[in-house]
C-alpha atoms as a printed R data frame, in Angstrom:
   type eleno elety resid chain resno      x       y       z
1  ATOM     1    CA   MET     A     1 11.522  -0.432   6.938
2  ATOM     2    CA   GLU     A     2  8.414  -2.288   8.025
3  ATOM     3    CA   GLN     A     3  6.090  -0.177   5.805
4  ATOM     4    CA   PHE     A     4  8.473  -0.332   2.878
5  ATOM     5    CA   ALA     A     5  8.651  -4.065   3.129
6  ATOM     6    CA   LEU     A     6  4.885  -4.128   3.221
7  ATOM     7    CA   ASP     A     7  4.336  -1.694   0.458
8  ATOM     8    CA   ASN     A     8  6.858  -3.492  -1.815
9  ATOM     9    CA   ILE     A     9  6.536  -7.014  -0.972
10 ATOM    10    CA   GLU     A    10  5.670  -8.089  -4.460
11 ATOM    11    CA   THR     A    11  9.050  -6.335  -5.754
12 ATOM    12    CA   VAL     A    12 11.672  -6.719  -3.141
13 ATOM    13    CA   GLN     A    13 12.563  -8.935  -0.152
14 ATOM    14    CA   VAL     A    14 13.884  -6.892   2.745
15 ATOM    15    CA   ILE     A    15 16.445  -8.546   4.878
16 ATOM    16    CA   GLY     A    16 17.733  -6.886   7.997
17 ATOM    17    CA   VAL     A    17 21.110  -7.872   9.305
18 ATOM    18    CA   GLY     A    18 21.806  -7.418  13.000
19 ATOM    19    CA   ALA     A    19 25.338  -7.660  14.366
20 ATOM    20    CA   GLN     A    20 26.298  -4.902  16.741
21 ATOM    21    CA   ASP     A    21 24.456  -5.885  19.819
22 ATOM    22    CA   ASP     A    22 23.739  -9.269  21.553
23 ATOM    23    CA   PHE     A    23 20.927 -11.482  20.436
24 ATOM    24    CA   ASN     A    24 18.663 -10.390  23.268
25 ATOM    25    CA   LEU     A    25 19.045  -6.730  22.318
26 ATOM    26    CA   ALA     A    26 18.129  -7.730  18.825
27 ATOM    27    CA   GLN     A    27 15.003  -9.531  20.023
28 ATOM    28    CA   ASP     A    28 14.058  -6.654  22.031
29 ATOM    29    CA   PHE     A    29 14.464  -4.308  19.017
30 ATOM    30    CA   LEU     A    30 11.875  -6.502  17.180
31 ATOM    31    CA   GLU     A    31  9.609  -6.478  19.866
32 ATOM    32    CA   ARG     A    32  9.891  -2.685  20.554
33 ATOM    33    CA   THR     A    33  9.590  -1.674  16.975
34 ATOM    34    CA   GLY     A    34  7.018  -4.091  15.789
35 ATOM    35    CA   VAL     A    35  9.072  -5.218  12.907
36 ATOM    36    CA   GLN     A    36  7.703  -8.427  11.287
37 ATOM    37    CA   THR     A    37  7.708  -8.461   7.602
38 ATOM    38    CA   PRO     A    38 11.541  -7.837   6.910
39 ATOM    39    CA   THR     A    39 13.381 -11.132   7.167
40 ATOM    40    CA   MET     A    40 15.900 -10.511  10.174
41 ATOM    41    CA   LEU     A    41 19.167 -12.158  10.144
42 ATOM    42    CA   TRP     A    42 21.423 -12.244  13.431
43 ATOM    43    CA   ASP     A    43 24.960 -12.369  12.691
44 ATOM    44    CA   PRO     A    44 27.304 -11.732  15.581
45 ATOM    45    CA   SER     A    45 30.465 -12.256  13.480
46 ATOM    46    CA   PHE     A    46 29.774  -9.372  11.183
47 ATOM    47    CA   ALA     A    47 30.810 -11.705   8.254
48 ATOM    48    CA   THR     A    48 27.699 -10.456   6.172
49 ATOM    49    CA   TRP     A    49 28.701  -6.992   6.918
50 ATOM    50    CA   SER     A    50 32.120  -7.433   5.702
51 ATOM    51    CA   ALA     A    51 31.030  -9.258   2.703
52 ATOM    52    CA   PHE     A    52 29.014  -6.380   1.574
53 ATOM    53    CA   GLY     A    53 31.216  -3.547   2.715
54 ATOM    54    CA   ILE     A    54 28.798  -2.344   5.393
55 ATOM    55    CA   GLN     A    55 30.440  -0.502   8.205
56 ATOM    56    CA   ALA     A    56 27.704   1.143  10.237
57 ATOM    57    CA   ASN     A    57 24.122   0.932  11.162
58 ATOM    58    CA   SER     A    58 21.625   2.532   8.611
59 ATOM    59    CA   GLN     A    59 23.767   1.381   5.742
60 ATOM    60    CA   MET     A    60 22.031  -0.794   3.180
61 ATOM    61    CA   MET     A    61 22.326  -1.926  -0.333
62 ATOM    62    CA   VAL     A    62 20.063  -3.818  -2.898
63 ATOM    63    CA   VAL     A    63 21.384  -7.082  -4.321
64 ATOM    64    CA   THR     A    64 19.929  -9.558  -6.975
65 ATOM    65    CA   PRO     A    65 18.850 -13.008  -5.597
66 ATOM    66    CA   ASP     A    66 21.846 -14.673  -7.027
67 ATOM    67    CA   LEU     A    67 24.054 -11.790  -5.452
68 ATOM    68    CA   SER     A    68 25.549 -11.171  -8.942
69 ATOM    69    CA   GLN     A    69 24.672  -7.456  -8.986
70 ATOM    70    CA   GLY     A    70 24.338  -4.808  -6.298
71 ATOM    71    CA   SER     A    71 23.787  -1.165  -5.678
72 ATOM    72    CA   SER     A    72 26.145   1.083  -4.106
73 ATOM    73    CA   LEU     A    73 25.697   1.462  -0.283
74 ATOM    74    CA   ILE     A    74 22.694   3.708   0.711
75 ATOM    75    CA   TYR     A    75 22.704   5.663   3.830
76 ATOM    76    CA   GLY     A    76 19.605   6.129   5.794
77 ATOM    77    CA   PHE     A    77 16.060   5.348   4.781
78 ATOM    78    CA   ASN     A    78 14.069   8.464   3.720
79 ATOM    79    CA   ASP     A    79 11.873   8.823   0.685
80 ATOM    80    CA   ASP     A    80 14.972   9.549  -1.660
81 ATOM    81    CA   GLN     A    81 16.712   6.286  -0.544
82 ATOM    82    CA   GLN     A    82 13.525   4.300  -0.873
83 ATOM    83    CA   ASN     A    83 13.121   5.733  -4.374
84 ATOM    84    CA   GLU     A    84 16.875   4.737  -5.216
85 ATOM    85    CA   ILE     A    85 16.012   1.235  -4.045
86 ATOM    86    CA   LEU     A    86 12.897   1.000  -6.255
87 ATOM    87    CA   SER     A    87 14.844   2.426  -9.299
88 ATOM    88    CA   PHE     A    88 17.768  -0.100  -8.940
89 ATOM    89    CA   VAL     A    89 15.274  -2.915  -8.746
90 ATOM    90    CA   ASN     A    90 13.191  -1.498 -11.810
91 ATOM    91    CA   ASP     A    91 16.321  -1.196 -13.749
92 ATOM    92    CA   LEU     A    92 17.316  -4.783 -13.530
């Protein structure tokens, strides 16, 4: 996710949403993985997950800045999923 955010910083803004663990574990994750570029949002209420229909870790979607359009849920983050994200963005 970090490298994808860096490689595509002019095209997309990557936002990570943490909700499953407590805030200290979320901070430990950032320190352990070195994630810096994506904006990380902590939401212990799961409201952001519910709003976008996310039900598990490693699910993501692409939304327009005004939230008017969004991709379907994307599972995982391999090359195919990264290309799917870029394709959605390029088609806007």
